[in-house]
C-alpha positions as CSV (number, residue, x, y, z in Angstrom):
1,X,-23.3,-7.1,-13.1
2,X,-25.2,-7.2,-9.7
3,X,-21.9,-7.6,-7.9
4,X,-20.4,-4.6,-9.6
5,X,-23.5,-2.5,-8.9
6,X,-23.5,-3.6,-5.3
7,X,-19.8,-2.6,-5.0
8,X,-20.3,0.8,-6.5
9,X,-23.2,1.5,-4.1
10,X,-21.0,0.7,-1.1
11,X,-18.2,2.8,-2.4
12,X,-20.5,5.8,-3.0
13,X,-22.1,5.5,0.5
14,X,-18.6,5.3,2.2
15,X,-17.4,8.4,0.3
16,X,-20.6,10.2,1.2
17,X,-20.1,9.5,4.8
18,X,-16.4,10.5,4.5
19,X,-17.4,13.8,2.9
20,X,-19.9,14.6,5.6
21,X,-17.2,14.2,8.3
22,X,-14.5,16.1,6.5
23,X,-15.3,19.9,6.6
24,X,-12.8,21.4,4.1
25,X,-14.5,24.5,2.8
26,X,-12.5,27.8,3.2
27,X,-9.3,25.8,3.7
28,X,-7.4,26.6,0.5
29,X,-4.2,28.5,-0.2
30,X,-4.2,31.0,-3.0
31,X,-1.0,30.0,-4.7
32,X,-2.2,28.4,-7.9
33,X,-5.8,27.3,-7.9
34,X,-7.8,24.7,-9.9
35,X,-11.4,25.0,-8.7
36,X,-11.1,25.1,-4.9
37,X,-7.9,23.2,-4.5
38,X,-4.4,24.6,-4.0
39,X,-1.5,23.3,-6.1
40,X,1.4,23.8,-3.7
41,X,4.6,25.4,-4.7
42,X,6.1,26.0,-1.3
43,X,4.6,23.6,1.3
44,X,6.8,25.0,4.2
45,X,5.8,28.7,3.8
46,X,3.8,29.7,6.9
47,X,3.8,25.9,7.8
48,X,1.6,26.2,11.0
49,X,-1.1,28.0,9.2
50,X,-0.9,25.9,6.0
51,X,-1.1,22.6,7.9
52,X,-4.8,23.3,8.3
53,X,-5.4,23.6,4.6
54,X,-6.1,21.3,1.7
55,X,-3.0,20.9,-0.4
56,X,-2.1,19.0,-3.5
57,X,1.5,18.3,-4.7
58,X,1.6,17.0,-8.3
59,X,4.2,14.4,-9.1
60,X,5.3,13.1,-12.5
61,X,6.6,9.5,-12.8
62,X,9.0,7.6,-14.9
63,X,10.0,4.2,-13.4
64,X,10.5,0.5,-13.9
65,X,9.3,-2.5,-11.9
66,X,9.1,-6.2,-12.5
67,X,5.4,-6.3,-12.8
68,X,4.8,-3.4,-15.3
69,X,8.2,-2.9,-16.9
70,X,8.7,0.8,-17.9
71,X,6.1,3.0,-16.4
72,X,5.1,6.6,-17.1
73,X,2.4,8.5,-15.2
74,X,1.3,11.3,-13.0
75,X,-0.1,11.5,-9.5
76,X,0.4,13.4,-6.4
77,X,-0.2,13.8,-2.7
78,X,-3.3,15.3,-1.2
79,X,-2.9,16.5,2.4
80,X,-5.6,18.0,4.5
81,X,-7.2,18.0,8.0
82,X,-10.6,16.6,8.6
83,X,-11.1,19.5,11.0
84,X,-9.0,22.5,9.9
85,X,-9.5,24.2,13.4
86,X,-7.9,21.3,15.2
87,X,-4.3,22.1,15.8
88,X,-3.5,18.7,17.4
89,X,-4.9,16.2,14.9
90,X,-2.5,14.6,12.4
91,X,-2.9,15.7,8.8
92,X,-4.7,13.2,6.6
93,X,-3.0,12.1,3.4
94,X,-4.1,10.6,0.1
95,X,-1.2,9.7,-2.2
96,X,-2.4,8.6,-5.7
97,X,-1.2,7.9,-9.2
98,X,-2.4,7.1,-12.7
99,X,0.0,5.0,-14.7
100,X,0.6,3.6,-18.1
101,X,3.3,1.0,-18.8
102,X,5.1,-0.6,-21.8
103,X,3.2,-3.8,-21.0
104,X,0.0,-2.0,-22.2
105,X,-1.2,-1.7,-18.6
106,X,-3.4,1.0,-17.1
107,X,-3.6,1.6,-13.4
108,X,-5.1,4.0,-10.8
109,X,-4.1,3.6,-7.2
110,X,-4.9,5.6,-4.1
111,X,-4.1,5.0,-0.5
112,X,-6.0,7.0,2.1
113,X,-5.3,7.7,5.8
114,X,-7.8,10.0,7.5
115,X,-7.8,11.1,11.2
116,X,-10.9,12.5,13.0
117,X,-11.8,14.0,16.4
118,X,-8.4,14.4,18.1
119,X,-7.4,11.0,16.5
120,X,-10.2,9.2,18.2
121,X,-11.3,7.8,14.8
122,X,-9.3,6.7,11.8
123,X,-10.3,5.6,8.4
124,X,-7.6,4.1,6.1
125,X,-7.5,1.8,3.1
126,X,-7.0,1.5,-0.6
127,X,-9.0,2.2,-3.7
128,X,-7.3,0.8,-6.9
129,X,-8.3,-0.2,-10.4
130,X,-6.1,-2.0,-12.8
131,X,-6.2,-3.3,-16.4
132,X,-2.9,-4.9,-16.8
133,X,-0.6,-7.8,-17.9
134,X,0.6,-10.0,-15.1
135,X,2.4,-13.3,-14.7
136,X,1.4,-16.5,-12.9
137,X,3.8,-19.2,-11.9
138,X,1.4,-21.3,-9.9
139,X,1.1,-21.9,-6.1
140,X,4.1,-22.8,-3.9
141,X,7.8,-22.2,-3.8
142,X,8.7,-24.9,-6.3
143,X,6.3,-23.4,-8.9
144,X,7.9,-20.0,-8.5
145,X,11.4,-21.5,-9.0
146,X,10.4,-23.7,-12.0
147,X,10.6,-20.8,-14.5
148,X,13.5,-18.5,-13.9
149,X,12.0,-15.4,-15.6
150,X,8.6,-14.2,-16.7
151,X,7.9,-15.5,-20.2
152,X,5.0,-16.3,-22.5
153,X,4.1,-19.4,-20.6
154,X,3.4,-17.3,-17.4
155,X,1.7,-14.3,-18.9
156,X,-2.0,-13.4,-18.6
157,X,-4.1,-10.2,-18.6
158,X,-6.5,-9.2,-15.9
159,X,-9.0,-6.5,-14.8
160,X,-8.9,-5.9,-11.1
161,X,-10.2,-3.5,-8.5
162,X,-10.1,-3.3,-4.7
163,X,-11.9,-1.1,-2.1
164,X,-11.0,-1.9,1.5
165,X,-11.8,0.8,4.1
166,X,-10.9,0.2,7.7
167,X,-12.7,2.2,10.4
168,X,-10.9,2.4,13.8
169,X,-11.9,3.8,17.2
170,X,-9.4,4.6,20.0
171,X,-10.3,2.4,22.9
172,X,-7.4,3.5,25.1
173,X,-4.3,5.6,24.6
174,X,-2.5,4.0,21.6
175,X,-5.0,1.1,21.3
176,X,-7.4,1.1,18.4
177,X,-10.1,-1.4,17.5
178,X,-12.5,-1.5,14.5
179,X,-13.9,-3.2,11.4
180,X,-12.8,-3.6,7.9
181,X,-14.7,-4.0,4.6
182,X,-12.9,-5.7,1.8
183,X,-14.3,-5.9,-1.8
184,X,-12.2,-7.0,-4.8
185,X,-12.7,-8.5,-8.2
186,X,-10.3,-10.3,-10.5
187,X,-11.3,-11.1,-14.0
188,X,-8.8,-12.7,-16.5
189,X,-9.3,-11.6,-20.1
190,X,-6.3,-13.4,-21.8
191,X,-3.9,-16.1,-20.8
192,X,-1.4,-18.6,-22.0
193,X,-2.0,-22.4,-22.5
194,X,0.0,-23.0,-19.3
195,X,-2.1,-20.5,-17.4
196,X,-5.5,-21.9,-18.3
197,X,-4.4,-25.5,-17.7
198,X,-2.7,-25.0,-14.3
199,X,-4.6,-26.9,-11.6
200,X,-5.5,-23.9,-9.4
201,X,-6.8,-22.0,-12.4
202,X,-9.0,-24.9,-13.3
203,X,-10.3,-25.3,-9.8
204,X,-11.1,-21.7,-8.9
205,X,-11.7,-20.2,-12.4
206,X,-10.8,-16.8,-13.9
207,X,-13.6,-14.6,-12.5
208,X,-13.3,-14.2,-8.8
209,X,-15.3,-11.8,-6.6
210,X,-14.5,-11.3,-3.0
211,X,-16.4,-9.5,-0.3
212,X,-15.6,-9.9,3.4
213,X,-15.7,-8.3,6.8
214,X,-12.9,-8.2,9.3
215,X,-12.0,-7.3,12.9
216,X,-8.9,-5.1,13.4
217,X,-6.9,-4.3,16.5
218,X,-4.0,-1.9,16.4
219,X,-1.5,-0.8,19.0
220,X,0.2,2.3,17.6
221,X,2.6,4.7,19.4
222,X,4.2,6.0,16.2
223,X,4.7,9.8,16.1
224,X,3.6,9.9,12.5
225,X,2.1,6.7,10.9
226,X,3.1,7.6,7.3
227,X,6.8,8.2,8.1
228,X,7.5,7.2,11.6
229,X,10.6,8.3,13.4
230,X,9.8,6.7,16.7
231,X,7.3,4.3,18.2
232,X,5.8,0.8,17.9
233,X,3.1,-0.6,15.7
234,X,1.3,-3.9,16.1
235,X,-1.6,-4.7,13.8
236,X,-3.9,-7.8,14.0
237,X,-6.5,-8.4,11.3
238,X,-8.9,-11.2,10.9
239,X,-11.0,-11.2,7.7
240,X,-13.8,-13.6,6.7
241,X,-15.0,-14.0,3.1
242,X,-18.2,-15.9,2.6
243,X,-20.3,-17.2,-0.2
244,X,-23.3,-16.2,1.8
245,X,-22.2,-12.6,1.4
246,X,-21.6,-12.9,-2.3
247,X,-18.0,-14.1,-2.5
248,X,-17.0,-16.6,-5.0
249,X,-15.4,-18.7,-2.2
250,X,-15.4,-18.9,1.6
251,X,-12.1,-18.4,3.4
252,X,-10.4,-16.4,6.1
253,X,-7.2,-14.3,6.2
254,X,-5.2,-13.6,9.4
255,X,-2.5,-10.9,9.3
256,X,0.1,-10.0,12.0
257,X,2.2,-6.9,11.3
258,X,4.8,-5.7,13.8
259,X,7.0,-2.6,13.3
260,X,9.4,-0.6,15.4
261,X,11.2,2.7,14.9
262,X,13.9,4.7,16.8
263,X,16.6,7.2,16.1
264,X,20.0,5.7,15.3
265,X,23.5,7.2,15.0
266,X,22.1,10.7,14.7
267,X,18.9,12.8,15.1
268,X,18.4,12.5,11.4
269,X,18.8,8.7,11.2
270,X,16.0,6.2,11.8
271,X,16.4,2.5,12.3
272,X,13.1,0.7,11.4
273,X,12.2,-3.0,11.2
274,X,9.2,-5.0,10.3
275,X,8.0,-8.6,10.9
276,X,4.8,-9.6,9.1
277,X,2.9,-12.8,8.5
278,X,-0.3,-13.5,6.4
279,X,-2.1,-16.8,6.8
280,X,-5.0,-18.0,4.6
281,X,-7.5,-20.6,5.9
282,X,-10.2,-22.4,4.0
283,X,-10.9,-22.5,0.3
284,X,-8.6,-19.6,-0.8
285,X,-8.6,-18.9,-4.5
286,X,-5.3,-18.5,-6.3
287,X,-5.7,-14.7,-6.7
288,X,-6.0,-14.1,-2.9
289,X,-3.2,-16.2,-1.6
290,X,-0.3,-14.6,0.3
291,X,2.5,-13.1,-1.8
292,X,5.9,-11.8,-0.9
293,X,7.0,-9.1,-3.3
294,X,5.8,-5.5,-4.0
295,X,6.8,-1.9,-3.2
296,X,5.3,-2.5,0.3
297,X,6.8,-6.0,0.8
298,X,10.1,-7.5,-0.3
299,X,11.2,-5.0,-2.9
300,X,12.9,-6.9,-5.7
301,X,10.6,-9.9,-6.1
302,X,7.9,-10.0,-8.7
303,X,4.7,-9.6,-6.7
304,X,3.0,-12.6,-8.4
305,X,5.9,-15.0,-8.4
306,X,5.8,-16.6,-4.9
307,X,2.3,-17.3,-3.5
308,X,0.9,-19.7,-1.1
309,X,-1.4,-19.8,1.9
310,X,1.3,-18.8,4.4
311,X,3.7,-15.9,4.1
312,X,6.3,-14.5,6.5
313,X,8.8,-11.7,6.0
314,X,11.2,-9.6,8.0
315,X,13.2,-6.5,7.0
316,X,15.3,-3.9,8.7
317,X,16.0,-0.5,7.2
318,X,18.1,2.5,8.0
319,X,16.8,5.9,6.8
320,X,18.6,9.2,6.8
321,X,17.6,12.7,5.8
322,X,20.3,15.3,5.3
323,X,19.9,18.2,7.8
324,X,18.4,21.4,6.4
325,X,17.6,24.4,8.5
326,X,14.0,25.2,8.3
327,X,13.2,28.6,6.7
328,X,9.7,29.9,6.0
329,X,10.6,30.8,2.4
330,X,12.7,27.8,1.5
331,X,11.9,26.2,-1.8
332,X,10.1,22.9,-2.5
333,X,12.3,19.8,-3.1
334,X,15.1,21.0,-0.9
335,X,15.4,18.1,1.5
336,X,17.0,14.8,0.5
337,X,17.9,11.5,2.0
338,X,18.6,7.8,1.5
339,X,17.7,4.4,2.8
340,X,19.3,1.0,2.9
341,X,17.7,-2.3,3.9
342,X,18.2,-6.1,4.2
343,X,15.5,-8.7,4.7
344,X,14.0,-11.9,3.6
345,X,10.9,-14.1,3.7
346,X,9.3,-17.3,2.9
347,X,6.0,-18.9,1.6
348,X,4.6,-22.3,2.4
349,X,1.3,-24.2,2.6
350,X,1.2,-23.7,6.4
351,X,3.4,-22.4,9.2
352,X,4.7,-25.9,10.0
353,X,5.8,-26.5,6.4
354,X,8.3,-23.6,6.1
355,X,11.6,-24.8,4.6
356,X,12.8,-22.1,2.1
357,X,14.2,-18.6,2.6
358,X,14.2,-15.8,0.0
359,X,16.8,-13.1,0.7
360,X,16.4,-9.4,-0.1
361,X,18.4,-6.2,0.1
362,X,18.4,-2.7,-1.5
363,X,18.9,1.0,-1.3
364,X,16.9,4.1,-2.2
365,X,16.7,7.9,-2.5
366,X,14.2,10.0,-0.5
367,X,12.7,13.4,-1.4
368,X,10.6,15.2,1.2
369,X,7.4,16.5,-0.4
370,X,5.9,17.7,2.8
371,X,6.9,17.6,6.4
372,X,7.0,13.8,7.2
373,X,5.9,12.8,3.7
374,X,8.5,11.4,1.4
375,X,8.6,10.3,-2.2
376,X,10.9,7.3,-2.6
377,X,12.9,5.7,-5.4
378,X,14.1,2.2,-4.4
379,X,16.2,-0.4,-6.1
380,X,15.7,-3.9,-4.6
381,X,17.9,-6.9,-5.2
382,X,16.7,-10.5,-4.9
383,X,17.0,-14.0,-6.4
384,X,14.9,-12.6,-9.3
385,X,17.5,-9.9,-10.1
386,X,17.0,-6.2,-9.3
387,X,13.9,-4.0,-9.6
388,X,13.1,-0.3,-9.3
389,X,10.2,1.3,-7.5
390,X,8.9,4.9,-7.3
391,X,6.1,5.8,-4.9
392,X,5.0,8.0,-2.0
393,X,5.4,7.0,1.7
394,X,7.7,4.4,3.1
395,X,7.5,0.7,2.5
396,X,6.5,0.2,6.2
């Protein structure tokens, strides 16, 4: 109870600070209004003027993925400027969704990216809450391969939340440095006989609280971070979780994330690739180990199937948006595109123990909601089979 109260206090303080640095009054469009917020019908109308305003685009969702099965829900995209009078600063975005699935799961997820003071400051991160069914195979490649498909022996149910804001300051052109707060809690409420008797579950338990601080350095020349068409990104993050701070266990996580984007074959085509590693050091609980699959990792693999202390993945993707002449009065949902990718990755107890490779490929449909903001529908293929994903913003 004390940990939960402490987490809520930190979240409220962070949002209070966020609100104080984000002047948004008198920034709405009178199209369709709920309270003081615009519900956008035509995001391109008078686009220069509108880019200064708070806008919400609602999105309905019907999808399928390996973790949740069939999903229905609603969400949207909030776009705004922290300073509506700044014509140079990038628009901040907050894509979010509220979901219910046939596995009797309930989820809220929001990803925020906010830019301040001519992009001298950035705040980004995730706020998510889940009450969901999940699967657990164990730790290591062999454990993930031992049972071909999720079944009653791997199933368990958990309550989970995460709040992990990162605050960055521009040290030099394209170079940012800052700090990260990471708070999460995993609580298992139901599980199979196999789950409760697996060695890592016995060792670390089923109620795991994590609180840690991290140092972050980013080199970022991307023209638009949420949907880059050119530029390079290199992110280095080192987080430390300590029992002295209230964590259930003491461990560290080191992440290296490299991405590159450039035009390819035409002005509307983008070739992008990503190389990413995540390495856990110390007494890392089963819930916080590195994993391969997700809508932001190797699409097609169940996000809980392959986990271990070390993870590495690589993927290359071609994205193409069909050309449409911009008109001030053109209707919403009038720009379409596609993406195809190939990739693969591995997990292991350490970097020197890597021996297995997990391939990945897929294709997807893109729908532009706002300038440089896409909704995506992806189908990924893997050794697990194929899986579908629907979300906002690109995978990387």
